[in-house]
C-alpha positions in Angstrom: 124.3 105.5 62.7 122.4 103.7 59.2 120.4 105.2 57.3 117.4 102.6 56.4 116.2 101.2 53.5 113.8 100.5 51.0 112.5 97.6 52.6 113.2 98.2 55.9 110.6 101.4 55.3 108.3 99.6 53.7 108.6 96.9 56.7 107.7 99.5 59.5 105.1 101.1 57.5 103.6 97.6 56.8 103.9 97.2 61.2 102.2 101.1 61.7 99.8 100.0 59.5 99.7 95.7 61.4 99.6 98.2 65.2 97.4 101.2 63.7 93.9 98.6 62.9 94.6 96.4 65.6 93.9 99.4 67.6 91.3 100.0 66.3 90.0 96.9 65.9 90.2 96.6 70.0 88.3 100.2 70.3 85.8 99.0 67.8 84.7 96.8 69.6 85.5 97.7 73.4 82.0 100.4 72.1 80.7 98.1 71.0 80.2 95.3 74.2 80.7 98.1 76.0 77.2 97.0 77.4 77.5 94.4 78.5 77.6 93.4 82.6 80.4 91.6 83.5 79.0 88.8 86.3 82.6 88.2 89.6 82.9 84.8 88.3 83.9 86.9 85.2 86.5 88.8 86.4 88.0 86.3 88.7 88.1 83.8 85.6 89.2 87.4 83.8 92.6 87.6 86.4 93.2 84.3 86.8 93.9 83.4 82.9 95.7 86.7 82.4 97.9 85.0 86.0 98.5 82.1 84.0 99.3 83.2 81.0 101.4 86.0 82.8 103.1 83.1 85.1 104.0 80.1 82.6 105.3 83.0 79.4 107.3 84.2 82.5 108.2 80.3 83.7 109.1 80.1 79.9 111.3 82.4 79.3 113.0 81.9 82.5 113.4 78.3 81.1 115.1 79.3 77.6 117.8 82.0 79.3 118.7 79.1 81.3 119.6 76.7 79.0 120.4 79.5 76.6 123.3 80.0 79.9 123.7 76.6 80.6 124.6 75.0 76.5 122.0 72.6 76.0 121.1 74.2 72.9 
């Protein structure tokens, strides 16, 4: 197994820092907004938005895979 160089270790450290900073930010936002109630319409909008975002993302990935396999790239 190849050892990681200085540049790779630096990149890994930066990516870990960004991930931890995003986690700290998400927890702080979650705590600040925990007292806010969301209506049924809000939950429906959240669910539909998540579903359609996943649907579009998976569809585009499938199209990229098909395009790559069929030689259109």
